[in-house]
FIKE-59774 format. One record per residue: residue number from 1; residue in three letters; x, y, z of N, C-alpha, C in turn. Coordinates in Angstrom, 1 decimal. Example, Ala and Ser with C-alpha at 12.3 -4.5 7.8 and 13.67 -1.06 7.14 Angstrom:
BEGIN
1; ALA; 13.2; -5.7; 7.8; 12.3; -4.5; 7.8; 13.2; -3.3; 7.8
2; SER; 12.8; -2.2; 7.1; 13.7; -1.1; 7.1; 12.9; 0.0; 7.9
END
This chain:
BEGIN
1; MET; -16.9; -39.3; -70.4; -17.1; -40.0; -69.1; -16.0; -41.0; -68.6
2; ASN; -15.3; -41.7; -69.6; -14.1; -42.6; -69.2; -13.0; -41.8; -68.9
3; ARG; -12.8; -40.7; -69.5; -11.7; -39.7; -69.4; -11.7; -39.2; -67.9
4; TRP; -13.0; -38.7; -67.5; -13.0; -38.3; -66.0; -12.8; -39.5; -65.1
5; CYS; -13.2; -40.6; -65.4; -12.8; -41.7; -64.3; -11.5; -42.0; -64.4
6; VAL; -10.6; -42.0; -65.4; -9.3; -42.1; -65.5; -8.6; -41.1; -64.6
7; ARG; -9.0; -39.9; -64.8; -8.4; -38.7; -63.9; -8.6; -38.9; -62.5
8; LEU; -9.8; -39.2; -62.1; -10.1; -39.5; -60.8; -9.3; -40.6; -60.2
9; ALA; -9.1; -41.7; -61.0; -8.3; -42.7; -60.6; -6.8; -42.5; -60.3
10; LEU; -6.3; -41.6; -61.2; -4.9; -41.2; -61.1; -4.8; -40.2; -59.8
11; ILE; -5.7; -39.3; -59.6; -5.7; -38.4; -58.4; -5.7; -39.4; -57.2
12; ALA; -6.6; -40.3; -57.1; -6.7; -41.2; -56.0; -5.3; -41.9; -55.7
13; PHE; -4.7; -42.4; -56.8; -3.6; -43.2; -56.7; -2.4; -42.3; -56.2
14; CYS; -2.3; -41.1; -56.6; -1.2; -40.1; -56.1; -1.4; -39.8; -54.7
15; VAL; -2.6; -39.5; -54.3; -2.8; -39.3; -52.8; -2.5; -40.4; -51.8
16; LEU; -2.8; -41.7; -52.5; -2.6; -43.0; -51.7; -1.1; -43.3; -51.6
17; ALA; -0.5; -43.1; -52.7; 0.9; -43.6; -53.1; 1.9; -42.6; -52.5
18; PHE; 1.5; -41.3; -52.4; 2.6; -40.3; -51.8; 1.9; -39.6; -50.7
19; PRO; 1.8; -40.2; -49.5; 1.1; -39.3; -48.5; 2.0; -38.4; -48.0
20; CYS; 1.5; -37.4; -47.4; 2.3; -36.2; -46.8; 1.6; -35.9; -45.3
21; THR; 2.6; -35.4; -44.4; 2.2; -35.0; -43.2; 1.1; -34.0; -43.2
22; SER; 0.2; -34.1; -42.3; -0.8; -33.0; -42.1; -0.7; -32.4; -40.8
23; PRO; -0.1; -31.2; -40.8; 0.1; -30.4; -39.4; -1.2; -30.1; -38.8
24; ALA; -1.4; -30.1; -37.5; -2.5; -29.7; -36.8; -2.2; -28.7; -35.7
25; PRO; -2.3; -27.5; -36.4; -1.9; -26.4; -35.5; -2.7; -26.0; -34.3
26; LEU; -3.9; -26.5; -34.4; -4.8; -26.3; -33.2; -4.9; -27.3; -32.2
27; VAL; -4.5; -27.1; -31.0; -4.3; -28.2; -30.1; -5.1; -27.8; -28.8
28; TYR; -5.9; -28.8; -28.2; -6.7; -28.5; -27.1; -5.9; -29.1; -25.9
29; ARG; -5.9; -28.2; -24.9; -5.2; -28.6; -23.7; -6.3; -28.3; -22.5
30; PRO; -6.6; -29.2; -21.6; -7.4; -28.9; -20.5; -7.0; -27.7; -19.7
31; GLY; -8.0; -26.9; -19.3; -7.5; -25.7; -18.5; -7.2; -24.5; -19.4
32; GLU; -6.8; -24.8; -20.6; -6.3; -23.7; -21.5; -7.2; -23.4; -22.6
33; GLY; -7.9; -24.6; -23.1; -8.8; -24.5; -24.3; -7.9; -24.7; -25.6
34; TRP; -8.3; -24.2; -26.8; -7.7; -24.5; -28.1; -6.5; -23.3; -28.3
35; VAL; -5.4; -23.8; -28.4; -4.2; -23.0; -28.7; -3.6; -23.3; -30.1
36; TYR; -3.0; -22.3; -30.8; -2.2; -22.6; -32.0; -0.8; -23.2; -31.6
37; GLU; -0.5; -24.3; -32.2; 0.8; -24.9; -32.0; 1.3; -25.5; -33.4
38; PRO; 2.3; -24.9; -33.8; 3.0; -25.3; -35.0; 3.5; -26.6; -34.9
39; VAL; 3.8; -27.5; -35.9; 4.4; -28.8; -35.7; 5.9; -28.7; -35.0
40; GLY; 6.0; -29.5; -34.0; 7.2; -29.5; -33.3; 7.3; -28.4; -32.3
41; GLY; 6.3; -27.7; -32.0; 6.3; -26.4; -31.4; 5.9; -26.8; -29.9
42; GLY; 5.6; -27.9; -29.5; 5.1; -28.3; -28.2; 6.3; -28.6; -27.1
43; LYS; 7.4; -28.4; -27.6; 8.6; -28.8; -26.7; 8.7; -27.9; -25.5
44; TRP; 8.1; -26.8; -25.5; 8.1; -25.9; -24.3; 7.1; -26.2; -23.1
45; VAL; 6.3; -27.2; -23.5; 5.2; -27.5; -22.4; 5.8; -28.5; -21.3
46; ARG; 5.5; -28.2; -20.1; 5.9; -29.0; -19.0; 4.8; -29.4; -18.2
47; THR; 4.9; -30.3; -17.3; 3.7; -31.0; -16.4; 3.8; -30.5; -15.0
48; ARG; 4.9; -29.7; -14.7; 5.0; -29.2; -13.5; 5.2; -27.6; -13.4
49; ALA; 4.5; -26.8; -12.3; 4.7; -25.4; -12.4; 6.2; -24.9; -12.3
50; ARG; 6.9; -25.6; -11.5; 8.2; -25.1; -11.4; 9.0; -25.3; -12.8
51; ASP; 8.8; -26.4; -13.5; 9.5; -26.5; -14.7; 9.1; -25.6; -15.8
52; GLN; 7.6; -25.4; -15.9; 7.2; -24.6; -16.7; 7.7; -23.1; -16.6
53; LEU; 7.9; -22.6; -15.3; 8.4; -21.3; -15.1; 9.9; -21.2; -15.5
54; GLU; 10.6; -22.3; -15.3; 12.0; -22.3; -15.6; 12.1; -22.1; -17.2
55; VAL; 11.1; -22.8; -17.9; 11.2; -22.7; -19.5; 10.9; -21.1; -19.8
56; ALA; 10.0; -20.6; -19.1; 9.7; -19.2; -19.4; 10.8; -18.3; -19.2
57; GLN; 11.4; -18.5; -18.0; 12.6; -17.7; -17.7; 13.7; -17.9; -18.6
58; THR; 14.1; -19.0; -19.0; 15.2; -19.4; -19.7; 15.0; -18.7; -21.2
59; ALA; 13.8; -19.0; -21.7; 13.4; -18.3; -23.0; 13.5; -16.8; -22.9
60; PHE; 13.1; -16.2; -21.9; 13.1; -14.7; -21.8; 14.6; -14.2; -21.8
61; ASP; 15.3; -14.9; -21.0; 16.8; -14.6; -21.0; 17.5; -14.7; -22.3
62; GLN; 16.9; -15.7; -23.1; 17.5; -15.9; -24.4; 16.9; -15.0; -25.5
63; LYS; 16.1; -14.0; -25.2; 15.3; -13.1; -26.0; 14.3; -13.9; -26.9
64; ASP; 13.9; -15.1; -26.3; 12.8; -15.8; -27.2; 11.4; -15.3; -26.5
65; VAL; 11.0; -14.2; -26.8; 9.8; -13.7; -26.1; 8.6; -14.3; -26.3
66; SER; 8.5; -15.0; -27.6; 7.3; -15.7; -27.8; 7.0; -17.0; -27.0
67; THR; 8.2; -17.9; -26.9; 8.1; -18.9; -26.1; 8.1; -18.5; -24.7
68; ALA; 8.7; -17.5; -24.3; 8.6; -17.1; -22.7; 7.1; -16.7; -22.4
69; PHE; 6.5; -16.0; -23.4; 5.2; -15.7; -23.0; 4.3; -16.7; -23.0
70; LYS; 4.3; -17.7; -23.8; 3.5; -19.1; -23.8; 3.7; -19.7; -22.6
71; ALA; 5.0; -20.0; -22.2; 5.2; -20.8; -20.9; 4.8; -20.0; -19.8
72; ALA; 5.1; -18.7; -19.7; 4.5; -17.9; -18.5; 3.0; -18.0; -18.4
73; HIS; 2.4; -17.9; -19.5; 0.9; -17.7; -19.6; 0.3; -19.0; -19.1
74; ARG; 0.9; -20.1; -19.5; 0.6; -21.5; -19.1; 0.7; -21.8; -17.7
75; THR; 2.0; -21.2; -17.1; 2.0; -21.3; -15.7; 0.9; -20.7; -14.9
76; VAL; 0.5; -19.5; -15.3; -0.6; -18.7; -14.5; -1.8; -19.4; -14.8
77; LYS; -2.1; -19.8; -15.9; -3.4; -20.5; -16.3; -3.6; -21.8; -15.6
78; VAL; -2.6; -22.6; -15.5; -2.7; -23.9; -15.0; -2.5; -24.0; -13.5
79; TRP; -1.6; -23.4; -13.1; -1.3; -23.3; -11.5; -1.3; -21.9; -11.1
80; PRO; -2.6; -21.2; -11.1; -2.7; -19.9; -10.5; -2.4; -19.6; -9.0
81; LEU; -2.5; -20.7; -8.3; -2.3; -20.7; -7.0; -1.0; -21.3; -6.4
82; SER; 0.0; -21.6; -7.3; 1.3; -22.1; -7.1; 2.1; -20.9; -6.6
83; ASP; 3.4; -21.3; -6.0; 4.3; -20.2; -5.7; 5.0; -19.7; -6.9
84; TYR; 4.8; -20.2; -8.1; 5.6; -19.7; -9.3; 4.8; -18.9; -10.1
85; ALA; 3.3; -18.9; -9.8; 2.4; -17.9; -10.6; 2.9; -16.5; -10.5
86; PRO; 3.3; -15.9; -9.4; 3.7; -14.5; -9.3; 4.8; -14.1; -10.3
87; LYS; 5.7; -15.1; -10.3; 6.9; -14.8; -11.2; 6.5; -15.0; -12.6
88; ALA; 5.6; -15.8; -12.9; 5.2; -15.9; -14.3; 4.3; -14.8; -14.7
89; GLN; 3.4; -14.3; -13.9; 2.6; -13.1; -14.0; 3.4; -11.9; -14.3
90; TYR; 4.6; -11.8; -13.7; 5.6; -10.7; -13.9; 6.2; -10.7; -15.2
91; LEU; 6.6; -12.0; -15.7; 7.1; -12.2; -17.0; 6.2; -11.9; -18.1
92; LEU; 5.0; -12.1; -17.8; 4.0; -11.7; -18.9; 4.0; -10.2; -19.2
93; GLY; 4.2; -9.3; -18.1; 4.4; -7.9; -18.2; 5.7; -7.6; -19.0
94; ARG; 6.7; -8.3; -18.6; 8.0; -8.1; -19.2; 8.0; -8.3; -20.6
95; CYS; 7.2; -9.6; -21.1; 7.2; -9.9; -22.5; 6.5; -8.8; -23.3
96; TYR; 5.4; -8.4; -22.7; 4.7; -7.1; -23.4; 5.5; -6.1; -23.7
97; GLU; 6.3; -5.7; -22.5; 7.3; -4.6; -22.8; 8.3; -4.7; -23.9
98; GLU; 8.8; -6.0; -23.9; 9.7; -6.2; -24.9; 9.1; -6.0; -26.4
99; ARG; 7.9; -6.4; -26.5; 7.1; -6.3; -27.7; 6.5; -4.8; -27.9
100; ARG; 6.9; -3.9; -27.0; 6.5; -2.4; -27.1; 4.9; -2.4; -27.1
101; LEU; 4.2; -3.3; -26.3; 2.9; -3.2; -26.1; 2.6; -2.7; -24.5
102; ASP; 3.0; -1.5; -24.4; 3.1; -1.0; -23.0; 1.9; -1.0; -22.2
103; GLU; 0.7; -0.6; -22.9; -0.7; -0.7; -22.1; -0.9; -2.0; -21.7
104; ARG; -0.6; -3.0; -22.5; -1.0; -4.3; -22.1; 0.1; -4.8; -20.8
105; ALA; 1.3; -4.3; -21.1; 2.2; -4.6; -20.0; 1.8; -4.1; -18.7
106; PHE; 1.3; -2.7; -18.7; 0.7; -2.1; -17.5; -0.4; -3.0; -16.8
107; ARG; -1.2; -3.3; -17.7; -2.4; -4.2; -17.2; -1.9; -5.5; -16.5
108; GLU; -0.9; -6.2; -17.1; -0.4; -7.5; -16.6; 0.4; -7.1; -15.3
109; TYR; 1.1; -6.0; -15.0; 1.6; -5.5; -13.8; 0.6; -5.3; -12.8
110; GLN; -0.6; -4.7; -13.3; -1.6; -4.4; -12.4; -2.2; -5.7; -11.8
111; LYS; -2.4; -6.7; -12.5; -3.1; -7.9; -12.2; -2.0; -8.5; -11.1
112; LEU; -0.7; -8.5; -11.5; 0.3; -8.9; -10.5; 0.1; -8.4; -9.1
113; LEU; 0.1; -7.0; -9.0; -0.1; -6.3; -7.8; -1.4; -6.7; -7.1
114; GLU; -2.4; -6.8; -7.9; -3.7; -7.0; -7.2; -3.9; -8.6; -6.8
115; LYS; -3.3; -9.5; -7.5; -3.4; -11.0; -7.3; -2.4; -11.4; -6.1
116; TYR; -1.3; -10.9; -6.4; -0.2; -11.3; -5.5; 0.5; -10.0; -4.8
117; PRO; -0.1; -9.3; -4.0; 0.4; -8.2; -3.3; 1.6; -8.4; -2.5
118; LYS; 1.9; -9.6; -2.1; 3.3; -9.9; -1.2; 4.3; -10.2; -1.9
119; ILE; 4.3; -9.9; -3.3; 5.7; -10.2; -4.0; 6.7; -9.5; -3.5
120; ASP; 8.0; -10.1; -3.5; 9.2; -9.4; -3.2; 9.6; -8.1; -4.0
121; ASN; 9.2; -8.2; -5.3; 9.7; -7.0; -6.1; 8.6; -6.1; -6.2
122; TYR; 7.7; -5.7; -5.4; 6.6; -4.8; -5.4; 7.0; -3.4; -6.0
123; GLN; 8.1; -3.0; -5.4; 8.5; -1.6; -5.7; 9.0; -1.6; -7.1
124; GLU; 9.6; -2.5; -7.6; 10.2; -2.7; -9.0; 8.9; -2.6; -9.9
125; VAL; 8.0; -3.2; -9.6; 6.8; -3.4; -10.4; 6.2; -2.1; -10.4
126; LEU; 6.0; -1.2; -9.4; 5.5; 0.1; -9.4; 6.3; 1.0; -10.2
127; THR; 7.7; 0.9; -10.2; 8.6; 1.5; -11.0; 8.4; 1.5; -12.5
128; ARG; 8.1; 0.2; -12.9; 7.9; -0.1; -14.2; 6.6; 0.5; -14.7
129; GLN; 5.5; 0.4; -14.0; 4.3; 1.1; -14.3; 4.4; 2.4; -14.3
130; TYR; 5.2; 3.2; -13.5; 5.5; 4.5; -13.5; 6.2; 5.0; -15.0
131; GLU; 7.3; 4.2; -15.3; 8.0; 4.4; -16.4; 7.0; 4.3; -17.7
132; ILE; 6.2; 3.3; -17.8; 5.3; 3.1; -18.7; 4.3; 4.3; -18.9
133; ALA; 3.8; 4.7; -17.8; 2.9; 5.9; -17.8; 3.6; 7.2; -18.2
134; ASN; 5.0; 7.3; -17.9; 5.8; 8.4; -18.4; 5.9; 8.5; -19.9
135; ARG; 6.0; 7.3; -20.5; 6.1; 7.2; -21.9; 4.9; 7.8; -22.6
136; PHE; 3.7; 7.4; -22.1; 2.4; 8.0; -22.7; 2.2; 9.4; -22.3
137; LEU; 2.8; 9.8; -21.1; 2.8; 11.3; -20.8; 3.6; 12.0; -21.8
138; ALA; 4.8; 11.4; -22.4; 5.6; 12.1; -23.4; 5.0; 12.1; -24.7
139; GLY; 3.8; 11.5; -24.9; 3.2; 11.4; -26.1; 3.0; 10.2; -27.0
140; GLN; 3.6; 9.0; -26.3; 3.4; 7.7; -27.0; 1.9; 7.5; -27.2
141; TRP; 1.6; 6.9; -28.3; 0.1; 6.7; -28.7; -0.4; 5.4; -28.0
142; PHE; -1.6; 5.5; -27.5; -2.3; 4.2; -27.1; -2.8; 3.5; -28.3
143; ARG; -3.2; 2.1; -28.1; -3.5; 1.4; -29.2; -5.0; 0.9; -29.1
144; LEU; -5.5; 0.8; -30.1; -7.0; 0.4; -30.4; -6.8; -1.1; -30.4
145; TRP; -7.7; -1.7; -29.6; -7.7; -3.2; -29.5; -6.3; -3.8; -29.1
146; GLY; -5.5; -2.9; -28.5; -4.2; -3.3; -28.0; -3.1; -3.5; -29.2
147; TYR; -3.4; -3.2; -30.5; -2.6; -3.3; -31.7; -2.4; -2.1; -32.5
148; ILE; -3.6; -1.4; -32.7; -3.7; -0.4; -33.9; -3.3; 1.0; -33.1
149; PRO; -2.2; 1.7; -33.5; -1.8; 3.1; -32.9; -3.1; 4.0; -33.0
150; PHE; -3.5; 4.5; -31.8; -4.6; 5.4; -32.0; -4.6; 6.7; -31.0
151; PHE; -3.6; 7.5; -31.3; -3.4; 8.7; -30.8; -3.1; 8.7; -29.3
152; PRO; -2.4; 9.8; -28.7; -2.2; 9.8; -27.2; -3.5; 10.1; -26.5
153; SER; -3.5; 9.9; -25.3; -4.7; 10.2; -24.4; -4.2; 10.6; -23.0
154; MET; -4.4; 11.8; -22.6; -4.0; 12.2; -21.3; -4.9; 11.7; -20.2
155; ASP; -6.2; 11.5; -20.6; -7.1; 10.9; -19.7; -6.7; 9.5; -19.3
156; ARG; -6.4; 8.8; -20.3; -5.8; 7.3; -19.9; -4.6; 7.3; -19.2
157; THR; -3.7; 8.2; -19.6; -2.5; 8.5; -18.7; -2.7; 8.8; -17.5
158; VAL; -3.5; 9.7; -17.1; -3.9; 10.1; -15.8; -4.5; 8.8; -15.0
159; GLY; -5.3; 8.0; -15.8; -5.7; 6.8; -15.1; -4.7; 5.8; -14.7
160; MET; -3.6; 5.7; -15.5; -2.4; 4.9; -15.1; -1.8; 5.4; -13.8
161; TYR; -1.5; 6.7; -13.8; -1.0; 7.2; -12.6; -1.8; 6.9; -11.3
162; GLU; -3.2; 7.1; -11.5; -3.9; 7.0; -10.5; -4.0; 5.6; -9.8
163; LYS; -3.9; 4.6; -10.8; -3.7; 3.3; -10.4; -2.4; 3.1; -9.6
164; LEU; -1.4; 3.5; -10.2; -0.2; 3.5; -9.6; -0.1; 4.0; -8.1
165; ILE; -0.8; 5.2; -8.0; -0.6; 5.8; -6.7; -1.5; 5.1; -5.7
166; LYS; -2.7; 4.4; -6.2; -3.5; 3.6; -5.3; -2.8; 2.2; -4.9
167; ASN; -1.9; 1.9; -5.9; -1.1; 0.5; -5.5; -0.1; 0.8; -4.4
168; GLY; 0.5; 2.1; -4.4; 1.4; 2.4; -3.4; 1.5; 4.0; -3.1
169; PRO; 0.5; 4.5; -2.4; 0.4; 5.8; -2.1; 1.7; 6.5; -1.6
170; TYR; 2.6; 5.8; -0.9; 3.7; 6.4; -0.3; 5.0; 5.6; -0.7
171; SER; 4.9; 5.1; -2.1; 6.0; 4.5; -2.6; 7.1; 5.5; -3.0
172; GLU; 8.1; 4.9; -3.7; 9.2; 5.9; -4.1; 8.8; 6.7; -5.4
173; VAL; 7.8; 6.3; -6.1; 7.5; 7.1; -7.4; 6.0; 7.6; -7.2
174; ALA; 5.4; 7.5; -6.1; 4.0; 8.0; -5.9; 3.9; 9.4; -6.0
175; ALA; 4.7; 10.1; -5.3; 4.7; 11.6; -5.4; 5.0; 12.2; -6.7
176; ARG; 6.0; 11.8; -7.5; 6.1; 12.2; -8.8; 5.1; 11.9; -9.8
177; ALA; 4.4; 10.7; -9.3; 3.3; 10.3; -10.3; 2.1; 11.3; -10.1
178; GLN; 1.8; 11.9; -8.8; 0.9; 12.7; -8.6; 1.2; 14.0; -9.2
179; MET; 2.5; 14.4; -9.4; 2.8; 15.6; -9.9; 2.7; 15.5; -11.6
180; ASN; 2.9; 14.2; -12.1; 2.6; 14.0; -13.4; 1.2; 14.1; -13.8
181; ILE; 0.3; 13.7; -12.9; -1.1; 14.0; -13.3; -1.3; 15.4; -13.6
182; GLY; -0.6; 16.3; -12.8; -0.9; 17.8; -13.2; -0.3; 18.0; -14.5
183; GLY; 0.9; 17.5; -14.9; 1.5; 17.6; -16.1; 0.5; 17.2; -17.3
184; ALA; 0.0; 16.0; -17.0; -0.9; 15.4; -18.1; -2.1; 16.4; -18.3
185; ARG; -2.6; 16.9; -17.2; -3.8; 17.8; -17.4; -3.4; 19.1; -18.1
186; GLU; -2.3; 19.6; -17.9; -1.8; 20.8; -18.5; -1.7; 20.5; -20.1
187; ASN; -1.3; 19.2; -20.4; -1.2; 18.6; -21.8; -2.6; 18.6; -22.5
188; GLN; -3.7; 18.7; -21.9; -4.9; 18.5; -22.5; -5.4; 19.8; -23.1
189; VAL; -6.3; 19.6; -24.1; -6.7; 20.8; -24.8; -8.3; 21.1; -24.3
190; SER; -8.4; 22.3; -23.7; -9.7; 22.6; -23.1; -10.9; 22.5; -24.1
191; PHE; -10.7; 22.6; -25.3; -11.8; 22.6; -26.3; -12.6; 21.1; -26.2
192; PHE; -11.8; 20.1; -25.9; -12.2; 18.8; -26.0; -12.7; 18.3; -24.7
193; ASN; -12.7; 19.1; -23.5; -12.9; 18.7; -22.3; -14.1; 19.5; -21.6
194; ARG; -15.0; 18.8; -20.9; -16.1; 19.6; -20.3; -15.6; 20.3; -19.1
195; VAL; -14.5; 19.9; -18.4; -14.0; 20.5; -17.3; -12.6; 21.1; -17.7
196; ASP; -12.3; 22.3; -17.3; -11.0; 23.1; -17.6; -9.8; 22.2; -17.2
197; PRO; -9.0; 21.8; -18.0; -7.9; 20.9; -17.7; -7.0; 21.5; -16.7
198; PHE; -6.9; 22.9; -16.8; -5.9; 23.7; -15.8; -6.4; 23.6; -14.4
199; ARG; -7.8; 23.6; -14.3; -8.3; 23.5; -12.9; -8.0; 22.0; -12.3
200; GLU; -8.0; 21.1; -13.2; -7.7; 19.7; -12.8; -6.3; 19.6; -12.4
201; ALA; -5.4; 20.3; -13.2; -4.0; 20.5; -13.1; -3.6; 21.0; -11.7
202; VAL; -4.3; 22.2; -11.3; -4.2; 22.8; -10.0; -4.5; 21.8; -8.8
203; LYS; -5.5; 21.1; -9.1; -6.1; 20.1; -8.0; -5.0; 19.1; -7.8
204; ALA; -4.4; 18.6; -8.9; -3.3; 17.6; -8.8; -2.2; 18.1; -8.2
205; TYR; -1.8; 19.4; -8.4; -0.5; 19.9; -7.8; -0.8; 20.2; -6.3
206; GLU; -2.0; 20.7; -6.0; -2.4; 20.9; -4.6; -2.2; 19.5; -3.7
207; THR; -2.9; 18.4; -4.4; -2.8; 17.1; -3.7; -1.5; 16.6; -3.6
208; ALA; -0.5; 16.9; -4.6; 0.9; 16.6; -4.3; 1.4; 17.3; -3.1
209; ALA; 1.1; 18.8; -3.1; 1.7; 19.6; -2.0; 1.3; 19.1; -0.6
210; ASP; -0.2; 18.7; -0.5; -0.7; 18.4; 0.9; -0.4; 17.0; 1.1
211; ARG; -0.3; 16.1; 0.2; 0.0; 14.7; 0.6; 1.5; 14.2; 0.7
212; TYR; 2.3; 15.1; 0.2; 3.8; 14.8; 0.2; 4.5; 16.2; 0.7
213; ARG; 3.9; 16.8; 1.6; 4.4; 18.1; 2.1; 5.9; 17.9; 2.8
214; GLU; 6.0; 16.7; 3.3; 7.3; 16.4; 3.9; 8.5; 16.1; 2.9
215; ASN; 8.1; 16.1; 1.7; 9.2; 15.7; 0.7; 9.6; 17.0; 0.1
216; LYS; 10.7; 17.4; 0.5; 11.3; 18.7; 0.0; 11.5; 18.7; -1.5
217; ALA; 12.0; 17.5; -2.0; 12.4; 17.3; -3.4; 11.2; 17.6; -4.3
218; ILE; 10.1; 17.1; -3.7; 8.8; 17.2; -4.5; 8.4; 18.7; -4.5
219; ALA; 8.6; 19.4; -3.3; 8.1; 20.8; -3.2; 8.8; 21.7; -4.1
220; ALA; 10.1; 21.4; -4.4; 11.0; 22.2; -5.4; 10.6; 21.8; -6.8
221; GLU; 10.3; 20.4; -7.0; 9.9; 20.0; -8.4; 8.6; 20.5; -8.7
222; ARG; 7.8; 20.7; -7.7; 6.4; 21.2; -8.1; 6.4; 22.4; -9.0
223; ILE; 7.4; 23.4; -8.4; 7.5; 24.7; -9.3; 8.2; 24.4; -10.6
224; ALA; 9.3; 23.6; -10.7; 10.0; 23.4; -11.9; 9.3; 22.8; -12.9
225; THR; 8.5; 21.8; -12.6; 7.8; 21.0; -13.6; 6.5; 21.6; -14.3
226; ILE; 5.9; 22.7; -13.6; 4.7; 23.4; -14.2; 5.1; 23.9; -15.5
227; ARG; 4.2; 23.5; -16.5; 4.5; 23.9; -17.9; 4.0; 25.3; -18.2
228; ASN; 2.8; 25.7; -17.6; 2.4; 27.0; -17.8; 2.1; 27.7; -16.5
229; PRO; 3.2; 28.0; -15.8; 3.0; 28.7; -14.4; 2.1; 29.8; -14.2
230; LEU; 2.2; 30.8; -15.2; 1.2; 31.9; -15.2; -0.2; 31.5; -15.2
231; ARG; -0.5; 30.8; -16.1; -1.8; 30.3; -16.2; -2.5; 29.4; -15.1
232; ILE; -1.6; 28.5; -14.6; -1.7; 27.8; -13.3; -2.2; 28.5; -12.2
233; LEU; -1.2; 29.6; -12.1; -1.4; 30.6; -10.9; -2.7; 31.4; -11.0
234; GLY; -3.0; 31.8; -12.3; -4.4; 32.5; -12.5; -5.5; 31.6; -12.2
235; THR; -5.5; 30.3; -12.6; -6.5; 29.4; -12.4; -6.7; 29.3; -10.8
236; ALA; -5.6; 29.0; -10.2; -5.6; 28.8; -8.8; -6.3; 29.9; -8.0
237; VAL; -5.7; 31.2; -8.5; -6.4; 32.3; -7.8; -8.0; 32.3; -8.0
238; SER; -8.3; 32.1; -9.3; -9.8; 32.2; -9.6; -10.6; 31.1; -8.8
239; MET; -10.1; 30.0; -8.6; -10.6; 28.9; -7.9; -10.9; 29.3; -6.5
240; LYS; -9.9; 30.1; -5.8; -9.9; 30.4; -4.4; -11.1; 31.5; -4.4
241; ILE; -11.1; 32.3; -5.4; -12.1; 33.4; -5.3; -13.5; 32.9; -5.4
242; GLY; -13.5; 31.9; -6.4; -14.8; 31.4; -6.8; -15.3; 30.6; -5.6
END
C-alpha cells in the first residue's frame, strides 16, 4: 500500500514540476462552428472580408492550397453577401482542382454560377466546368463520398454537361458540350441501361444540329466525333420509321 502511495506521489510531482503545453486543435468560431486548428495555425484568420480574401489569394499563388482553401471558405461562410465572396467561391473550385477532386470542383463552380451569376469571369468558369466534364468523358473515375475512386459514370458525366449547357446555352462551349453528351451515350453499355444508349446519342446529336445549326464548325464536328457512325445511322433510321 505504501509503495503505491509513493508511486502516485512521484507521478503527481512530475506532472506539476514539468508542465507541458496542451494543444487545442478544435476551435469554435461564431458562424463557422468547430474547426480543426493546429497550434499556431490561426495566423491566416482575418477580421475583414477583403483581408481574408487577400490571404486566400496569396496562399493560392504560393501553392499553399490548404491555407487558401480555409481562408476562401471562411470568406464565403462569414461574409456571403460581400463583394469578395464570389472570388472566394471561385478559389474554392480552384483549390479542389489543384487537389484533383474534380467532381467537388465542378460543384463549387456550379454554386458560384448560381449564387453570383453576374461575375466577370462567367465564361472562364463555364470553360473550367467543360474541361472537368471532358476528363470524366475520357474515363476519369468518379469518387465515392468525394474521396474513394469508384469507376467512371457516363450518366453523371452527361449530368455535368447538361448543367453546363443550362448555365450558358449559347456560350462558347455549349455546342461542344451537347455533342459530348452524344459521345458519352455512345460510351455506355446497353446491357446496363433500360434505354438504348445509341437512341440517346442520336437525340443528343439531333439537338446539337437543331440548336446550333448556324455553327458550321459544329456541323462538321458532328460527323467527325461520332464513334459508331453506322450504328448511329441505323438507330436514327429505326427511330424515324418507328
